[in-house]
N, C-alpha and C positions, 0 to 999 in steps of 0.2 A: 280390816284394821289390823295393823301389826301389834304384836304383843307390847313392844315398847310404847307405842302410842297409847294403848289402853292403860298401861301402868302410869303414864303421866297424867292421863285424864282422871284416874281414880284418886290421884293426890289433890285434885282441885277441891278446895273448901267450898261447899255448896251453901254454907250458912248465909253468906251475903245475898246470894240469889234468893233463898227462901225468905229472908228478911224483906227484900224489895217486893217480892210477890205478896207476902203477908200484909204489907202496908198499902196495898192497892185497895181502893174503895170497892171495886168489883173486878172480876176477871172477864172483862168483855174486850172485844177487838179495839175499841177506842183507846184502851189502856195498854195494848200490846207494844206499840212503838215506844211510849215513854218508859215502859218496863225494860225493853231491850236496850234503850239508851242508858239507863241507869246500870244495868248488868255490865254493858261494855265499859262504862266508866269505872267499874270495879276491876275488871280483869284485863282491859285494853282490847278485848275481842270477845266473841260469843262462844265460849267453850261448849263442846258437845254435851257433857253431863248437865250443864246449866240449861241447855236448850231442851234437853229430855224433860227436866223439871218444868220448864215453861209450857211444853206441850201437854203435860199431865195436868198442870193447874189450870190452863186456859181451855182444856179439852179440845185441842186442835191437832190436826195431823202434821206430820213432818212436812208434807208438800205445802200445806197452808203456811206453816211457820217460815220455811225456807223461801216461799214465794214472796213474802214480806221482806225478809232479810236480803234476798238477792235483788230486790227492786231498788234498795237504797245503798249506793256505793260506800257510804260511810260505815256500814255495818261490816265488820270483819269476822270471818269464821275461822281464820288461822291466826295464830299468835303473830303480831307484827314485829318488826325490828324495833330497836330502842327509839329510833327516829323514823317518823312517817314523812316522806317527801311528797308533798302535794304540788304537782307541776301544773300550771295553768295550761289548758289546751283550748282555750277560747280562740276566737278569730284573730284578735290582735297579737296574742302570744304565739299562735301557730304561725302566722304570717311572718313573725320576726324570729322564727327558728325554734320553737319548742320541740318539734320533732327531732331536730339535730341534738338537742339536749338530751332527750331520751336515748338517742343512739349513743351518745358519749357516755351516759351513765351505764348503759348496757355493756359497752365496750370495757369499762373500767370495773364495774361491780357485778357484771353478769346477771343483771335483773332487768325485767321488762315490767310495764305497768301491771300492778297486781301481784308482784313477786317480792320476796325478801331475800336479801343477800345471805350467803352461807354463814357469815359471822353474826347474823341477826342484828346488825347495826342499822340498816336501812330497809324500809319497805317503800317501794315506789308506787304512787298513785297519780292519776291525772284527774283534773277537775275541769268541768265544762267552762267555768269562769270563776276567777278569784276576786273580781271586782276592783282591779287596779290596772286597768289598760294602759294608763299612762306610763307605767313601769314595766311594760312588756318586753321580753317574756319575764314572767315572775314565778316564784315557788315559795311555799311555806314549808320549812323544815322544822319539825317539832312545833314550837311556838314562835319561831323567828321567821320574819317575812324578808324575802330577798328580791329585789327588782332589777331590771335591766341586765339580766345575766345572759351569758352566751355559753356555748359548750365548755370552753376551757375555764371560764369563771365558775361554772357549775361545779367542776371538779375541785377547784380551789376552795370553794366554800364548803363542800362536803368533807374535805380534808380536815376542816376545823372541828368536826364532830367525832367524838371518841366514845368507845364502849364504857 
């Protein structure tokens, strides 16, 4: 870990994480995922120092914790951009060009699924299905749903989002 990363992590206020953990009825595996969801709700991702506290409180290893985190794509271990782009990669969306939209976003913003652009504006993610096949291909940007998009339209709509 670089010194600058460590300095940023040391500035994270762990009080919200401790409060979430203290409010759990017990520190068992069945409460781990809900705790992680609440922690991510506070920070928008799962910061390393908060995860150290979770490991200690739950009495689990790093491998056990990150095994759970890595299984669920909604859990983020790096700070995301201001807007998360969830692009549907389900069958209907893929057949109608979702892969071309990913290529266009990569061309313009230099990010691939799972990455955040340099300006920290966008994080690109793909989803197995977003449940709106009639509007394929579709994406959710932040809290906004966009359907029937194509590569050019995707860049136009992303251009509406600012830091």
